[in-house]
MIZAFI-353795 format. One line per 3 residues: their letters; for each residue x, y, z of C-alpha. Coordinates in nm, 3 decimals. Example, Ala and Ser with C-alpha at 12.3 -4.5 7.8 and 13.67 -1.06 7.14 Angstrom:
<sites>
AS	1.230:-0.450:0.780 | 1.367:-0.106:0.714
</sites>
This chain:
<sites>
MKI	13.957:13.566:7.927 | 13.894:13.919:7.786 | 14.183:14.108:7.759
LVI	14.191:14.502:7.685 | 14.552:14.616:7.590 | 14.622:14.988:7.569
NGG	14.980:15.033:7.425 | 15.080:15.413:7.527 | 15.324:15.578:7.335
SSS	15.480:15.930:7.273 | 15.173:16.068:7.086 | 14.871:15.767:7.021
FKC	14.717:15.506:7.222 | 14.693:15.184:7.041 | 14.369:15.044:7.204
WFH	14.321:14.649:7.130 | 14.113:14.368:7.259 | 14.097:13.994:7.217
DVA	13.912:13.683:7.378 | 14.268:13.516:7.512 | 14.193:13.133:7.547
GDL	14.408:12.797:7.530 | 14.690:12.627:7.684 | 14.913:12.673:7.355
LPI	14.871:13.056:7.264 | 14.987:13.121:6.923 | 15.305:13.330:6.831
EQP	15.178:13.533:6.573 | 14.988:13.830:6.667 | 14.603:13.744:6.608
KPL	14.324:13.957:6.424 | 14.175:14.141:6.724 | 13.762:14.140:6.806
WER	13.841:14.542:6.839 | 14.134:14.810:6.776 | 14.124:15.182:6.755
HVD	14.441:15.408:6.713 | 14.411:15.748:6.876 | 14.650:16.015:6.822
WAR	14.671:16.297:7.091 | 14.878:16.609:7.183 | 15.052:16.729:7.474
GAD	14.832:16.841:7.724 | 14.538:16.667:7.596 | 14.280:16.528:7.860
IRV	14.362:16.142:7.822 | 14.040:16.039:8.033 | 13.838:16.288:7.783
LLD	14.053:16.104:7.528 | 13.981:15.744:7.566 | 13.593:15.769:7.724
PVL	13.437:15.756:7.377 | 13.706:15.509:7.220 | 13.665:15.276:7.484
ASL	13.283:15.312:7.516 | 13.275:15.164:7.145 | 13.383:14.836:7.304
WSG	13.062:14.768:7.439 | 12.829:15.032:7.277 | 12.735:15.142:6.938
ADK	12.713:14.940:6.609 | 13.110:14.789:6.647 | 13.068:14.656:6.992
VID	13.174:14.367:7.077 | 13.084:14.257:7.426 | 12.766:14.374:7.642
APG	12.896:14.547:7.920 | 13.265:14.671:8.072 | 13.233:14.400:8.360
EIA	13.332:14.169:8.103 | 13.695:14.262:8.041 | 13.918:14.049:8.312
VVG	14.225:14.243:8.262 | 14.346:14.604:8.112 | 14.685:14.569:8.028
HRI	14.921:14.875:7.961 | 15.289:14.928:7.801 | 15.504:15.072:8.065
VHG	15.835:15.194:7.887 | 16.032:15.210:8.237 | 16.022:14.985:8.521
GNE	16.358:15.106:8.688 | 16.559:14.848:8.882 | 16.235:14.748:9.065
YRD	15.983:14.634:8.805 | 16.086:14.358:8.500 | 15.807:14.091:8.515
ATF	15.458:14.179:8.438 | 15.302:14.263:8.741 | 14.938:14.414:8.888
LTP	14.908:14.764:8.907 | 14.883:14.812:9.280 | 14.946:15.150:9.442
EVR	15.315:15.070:9.521 | 15.351:14.978:9.155 | 15.206:15.293:9.057
AAI	15.448:15.445:9.284 | 15.740:15.306:9.105 | 15.643:15.365:8.774
ARQ	15.579:15.741:8.877 | 15.965:15.781:8.997 | 16.071:15.689:8.635
VEF	15.886:15.985:8.478 | 16.222:16.168:8.473 | 16.365:15.928:8.273
APA	16.099:15.799:8.003 | 15.952:16.181:8.001 | 15.777:16.094:7.676
HNR	15.579:15.793:7.792 | 15.536:15.692:8.157 | 15.356:15.994:8.268
FEL	15.087:15.959:7.985 | 15.065:15.563:8.057 | 14.975:15.673:8.421
EAI	14.739:15.909:8.310 | 14.581:15.662:8.081 | 14.584:15.362:8.409
AAV	14.403:15.685:8.576 | 14.165:15.710:8.296 | 14.088:15.316:8.305
DQI	14.029:15.368:8.698 | 13.742:15.606:8.624 | 13.581:15.485:8.255
LGS	13.535:15.090:8.373 | 13.587:15.134:8.773 | 13.854:15.104:9.019
GVR	13.767:14.719:9.049 | 13.874:14.616:8.728 | 14.221:14.442:8.740
QAA	14.492:14.638:8.549 | 14.854:14.532:8.462 | 15.174:14.618:8.309
VFD	15.404:14.502:8.142 | 15.759:14.648:8.090 | 15.929:14.734:7.821
TGF	16.286:14.736:7.992 | 16.178:14.336:8.073 | 16.305:14.152:7.797
HAT	16.664:14.325:7.834 | 16.680:14.202:8.174 | 16.933:13.931:8.061
LPP	17.185:14.203:7.932 | 17.510:14.076:8.109 | 17.698:14.335:8.334
AAY	17.955:14.420:8.028 | 17.660:14.590:7.835 | 17.462:14.714:8.101
VYP	17.776:14.898:8.330 | 17.893:15.238:8.181 | 18.243:15.343:8.199
GPY	18.195:15.609:8.466 | 18.231:15.599:8.830 | 18.128:15.253:9.026
RWL	17.902:15.468:9.242 | 17.676:15.541:8.903 | 17.574:15.204:8.930
EQG	17.565:15.178:9.289 | 17.287:15.487:9.234 | 17.070:15.286:8.983
IRR	17.241:15.453:8.676 | 17.283:15.167:8.425 | 17.180:15.022:8.065
FGF	16.790:14.945:8.072 | 16.704:14.939:7.679 | 16.344:15.002:7.579
HGI	16.112:14.824:7.279 | 16.136:14.463:7.477 | 15.823:14.407:7.431
NHR	15.851:14.416:7.064 | 16.186:14.305:7.095 | 16.065:13.968:7.254
YAS	15.777:13.935:7.003 | 15.932:13.969:6.684 | 16.254:13.732:6.778
RRA	16.003:13.450:6.887 | 15.812:13.553:6.552 | 16.133:13.535:6.328
AEM	16.227:13.168:6.470 | 15.894:13.074:6.397 | 15.909:13.194:6.034
LGR	16.252:13.025:6.002 | 16.138:12.713:6.142 | 16.396:12.733:6.383
EPE	16.429:12.715:6.774 | 16.479:13.065:6.930 | 16.793:12.901:7.143
SLR	16.936:12.802:6.788 | 16.944:13.149:6.638 | 17.135:13.470:6.672
LIV	16.957:13.751:6.566 | 16.951:14.158:6.507 | 16.625:14.296:6.579
LHL	16.548:14.661:6.421 | 16.290:14.798:6.585 | 16.256:15.148:6.366
GNG	15.958:15.365:6.433 | 15.997:15.732:6.561 | 16.172:15.587:6.860
ASL	16.410:15.348:6.745 | 16.649:15.044:6.892 | 16.815:14.749:6.810
AAV	16.838:14.422:7.007 | 17.120:14.163:6.949 | 16.928:13.813:7.037
RAG	17.112:13.503:7.140 | 16.919:13.189:7.220 | 16.602:13.415:7.267
RSV	16.792:13.608:7.488 | 16.877:14.000:7.468 | 17.258:14.011:7.495
DTT	17.301:14.384:7.380 | 17.091:14.681:7.282 | 17.105:15.037:7.167
MGF	16.897:15.203:7.431 | 17.045:15.275:7.802 | 16.953:15.460:8.083
TPL	16.671:15.659:7.892 | 16.502:15.576:7.556 | 16.759:15.862:7.448
EGL	17.076:15.690:7.413 | 17.140:15.501:7.066 | 17.026:15.503:6.698
MMG	16.917:15.863:6.549 | 16.538:15.846:6.553 | 16.218:16.095:6.465
TRS	16.283:16.344:6.684 | 16.545:16.237:6.955 | 16.906:16.298:6.882
GSI	17.023:15.921:7.029 | 17.382:15.923:7.122 | 17.605:16.237:7.091
DPG	17.932:16.310:7.230 | 17.833:16.462:7.603 | 18.103:16.736:7.552
ILL	17.823:16.891:7.348 | 17.604:16.925:7.605 | 17.880:17.063:7.852
YLL	18.000:17.318:7.579 | 17.604:17.429:7.537 | 17.563:17.429:7.915
RHG	17.887:17.666:7.917 | 17.885:17.857:7.635 | 17.520:17.851:7.456
GYT	17.292:17.964:7.773 | 17.084:17.659:7.768 | 16.902:17.564:8.085
VDQ	16.866:17.171:8.149 | 16.540:17.199:8.046 | 16.602:17.348:7.705
LDR	16.860:17.081:7.645 | 16.607:16.805:7.740 | 16.376:16.958:7.482
VLN	16.599:17.012:7.189 | 16.739:16.638:7.239 | 16.392:16.472:7.276
QES	16.211:16.709:7.074 | 16.384:16.860:6.803 | 16.645:16.696:6.703
GLL	16.718:16.325:6.498 | 16.542:16.355:6.146 | 16.319:16.671:6.210
GVS	16.634:16.845:6.337 | 16.866:16.730:6.045 | 16.632:16.797:5.764
GIS	16.388:17.083:5.940 | 16.107:16.898:5.768 | 15.982:16.649:5.948
GDM	16.069:16.350:6.195 | 15.847:16.104:5.984 | 16.056:15.877:5.756
REI	15.775:15.904:5.491 | 15.778:16.238:5.449 | 16.194:16.258:5.461
MAA	16.175:15.976:5.162 | 15.922:16.232:4.978 | 16.148:16.520:5.008
VDA	16.466:16.298:4.915 | 16.266:16.221:4.553 | 16.196:16.584:4.540
GNP	16.542:16.658:4.571 | 16.575:16.848:4.920 | 16.942:16.819:5.014
RAQ	16.850:16.846:5.402 | 16.633:16.581:5.365 | 16.893:16.360:5.210
LAF	17.138:16.437:5.456 | 16.888:16.347:5.743 | 16.881:16.014:5.544
DVY	17.240:15.992:5.489 | 17.299:16.031:5.897 | 17.019:15.793:5.989
LHR	17.166:15.517:5.754 | 17.492:15.545:5.823 | 17.388:15.558:6.243
LTQ	17.210:15.221:6.147 | 17.500:15.057:5.974 | 17.723:15.134:6.253
ETG	17.498:15.017:6.553 | 17.401:14.727:6.319 | 17.777:14.615:6.298
AML	17.826:14.690:6.680 | 17.535:14.402:6.768 | 17.672:14.191:6.476
AVL	18.005:14.191:6.671 | 17.846:14.136:6.955 | 17.698:13.837:6.913
GGV	17.997:13.710:6.668 | 17.795:13.599:6.377 | 17.399:13.628:6.248
DAL	17.125:13.439:6.134 | 16.883:13.714:6.052 | 16.792:14.078:6.033
VFT	16.449:14.131:6.167 | 16.322:14.450:6.054 | 16.000:14.586:6.281
GGV	15.845:14.885:6.377 | 15.651:15.179:6.151 | 15.995:15.257:5.965
GEN	16.154:14.912:5.946 | 15.804:14.749:5.830 | 15.719:15.033:5.564
SPP	16.037:15.186:5.403 | 16.153:14.932:5.159 | 16.460:15.202:5.031
LRA	16.602:15.160:5.389 | 16.590:14.822:5.379 | 16.738:14.780:5.077
ALS	17.042:15.063:5.149 | 17.145:14.908:5.488 | 17.122:14.557:5.310
QQL	17.361:14.685:5.055 | 17.604:14.842:5.332 | 17.611:14.466:5.477
AFL	17.642:14.277:5.145 | 17.948:14.168:5.251 | 17.736:13.915:5.473
GLQ	17.574:13.742:5.192 | 17.223:13.969:5.207 | 17.001:13.938:4.935
LDS	16.643:14.105:4.953 | 16.364:13.973:4.734 | 16.333:14.260:4.521
AKN	15.975:14.183:4.458 | 15.851:14.148:4.822 | 16.073:14.440:4.922
AAP	15.981:14.670:4.638 | 15.678:14.833:4.850 | 15.563:14.836:5.210
HAD	15.400:14.463:5.284 | 14.996:14.511:5.408 | 14.909:14.220:5.584
HDI	15.197:13.916:5.605 | 15.504:13.934:5.738 | 15.768:13.865:5.518
AAA	16.135:13.708:5.460 | 16.389:13.701:5.190 | 16.528:13.419:5.046
NSA	16.859:13.292:4.872 | 17.065:13.469:5.113 | 17.314:13.353:5.349
VRV	17.189:13.605:5.633 | 16.787:13.633:5.627 | 16.594:13.912:5.590
LVV	16.266:13.942:5.796 | 16.001:14.156:5.795 | 15.788:14.129:6.107
RAG	15.492:14.327:6.202 | 15.508:14.478:6.562 | 15.308:14.275:6.815
EEW	15.301:14.439:7.100 | 14.951:14.423:7.180 | 14.973:14.034:7.156
EIA	15.280:14.028:7.363 | 15.137:14.203:7.634 | 14.814:13.999:7.630
RAC	14.986:13.675:7.657 | 15.192:13.832:7.942 | 14.840:13.930:8.140
YRL	14.677:13.598:8.050 | 14.970:13.415:8.242 | 14.960:13.670:8.499
ALN	14.571:13.645:8.577 | 14.614:13.261:8.575 | 14.901:13.242:8.791
LPS	15.112:13.104:8.550 | 15.456:13.079:8.579 | 15.697:13.337:8.382
PSP	15.809:13.181:8.061 | 16.174:13.166:7.969 | 16.304:13.441:7.781
AA	16.270:13.258:7.444 | 15.923:13.150:7.510
</sites>
């Protein structure tokens, strides 16, 4: 089954294509037959952006199919499905409308993912089957104690609750970690650290998400590249009352002008922060220190929820490619018996997932596998196979 995956982020699209077959699909993400990474800026015409990229699938020197009609399903990462949608589903008009209703709560993602869906309609024709795979889906197993906010109960009745995000990759990384450890997912307690421009942790017990750091929106939790993460809500009340801020201005500050960028004044990219730290920039050092402190704090919370942990699983662009951050966090958590393999963690890994040996708690680095997780979900959906258990 030829499946095209479009993984839309807040500033890029990862386009990935593979011919999926078999009853037992591998856990580790296979090498795609074709892939492209497309960066874009706000205001870009998504159709104009994607048209030549997707055309290279069936035309030009690198083509891998003869015609767009060979594509069986196009799978999309959708960040927020709200209460209505958690499982993978075909993109009917009703599903598209539901995704549109969540734009306010995932403003950096849902709107642009909808634009990508519409672009595929135009480029491949409205007859192609398109499917949504939701980042919130993996966290459907959160218990009420983890997803209910301590506000008035009417908030919950209005749909205001913690959803959690990055679930597609949290699911993939936890399954891949179990494979690397040679263990059944049901036997493990894992803390998955998805660290990229957006960042979140998940406490995974027996293959199920039991807690996570993001909440009603992808703004809660860890300090991120340009997002503040959790802050005292009284700050917002103060700025509204005394700072002359509008709601839209606060939205921009919290989502686009905070985090590593806001504290350092340099960048939201950890690579640039670390280069500035090495050059002796004090604000870059402060940004890294705050990031590490918040990461340690939230990792400790996940540890307490799980009542112990078998492995820390680093994934995402920062998690995979920042050995200094992994080493610094491991040093903070040395009481757990963490021992990084210094040779493997001295430089960013390239082609392989890695695991530190000789430690009471294992430290794993797993390349993000969202595209494969989306393709697997689309394959099952197209064949009308039953939804797997959270650990499967």
